[in-house]
N, C-alpha and C positions, 0 to 999 in steps of 0.2 A: 806042074804040081804046084799050088801056091800054099802056103802057111794060113790056117784061121786064127787071127790075130783078134783079139778082144781087148779093151779096158775098161777094168773095174776099178769102182772108187769104194776106198775102206775108211776107215775113222779117221784115218791120219796121212794116206798115201792113196796114189793110185799106180795100180799093177798091171802091166802089159802080160798079156797070157797068149803064148803060142802053142796051139794046137792042145788046149791044156793044161798045160804047164807054166808055172808063174816065169816070166825070163826077167823082170825087170821093174822096177817102180819109181814112182817121183813124190817125196815126200814133201807135205806141206802143212803150214799151220794156218787157221781163221784167226783174224785180227779182230778186235771188236767191231770196228767202223765198217766189217764184211768183206774187206780185203782178202785176198787168200796168199800168204808167202809161201813161194816155191822154193825150196832150200836143197834139195839134193834127188839128184838123179843118177840111177846105176842101172847096168844092165849086165847080166849075168855074162862072162866071158864065153860061156858055152856058147851063147847066142849072139856073138860079137860078129861085126862085119856084115851085117844086116841093113841097119838103119832104123833099129827098133828103139832106138833112143830119140831122134829126130819123131819117128811115127808116135812114140808116146807123148811126148811134149806138145806136138801138135793137136793131138786128140785131148790131152789137158787143156791147153789153151780154149780149144772148142768149147768143152764143157764148160769153163768158168764164165766164157764170154756169155754162152745160152741162159744160164743161171743170173746174168746181168750182173755178174760182180765184178771187181778189178782185181788185177795180179800183181806180185811185187816179184821178181825173179831176183835170186840172192846166190852167190857162188862164192862160198867161204875160201 
């Protein structure tokens, strides 16, 4: 049985949802030139080991590309 996974975009983050439960997020900020800065990815430890961070980042990048935007990834 596989989990139902969705990615939702909110005002300043993308959230990965597993079986209806928020499992993690990717925070972003938009720059005046239209670029989207991705600056923090987090997955709840209860959902660890499932590859959800990679699934989330891949979905976020797909969405940004589909919108014709550029992205900047930073890791503090």
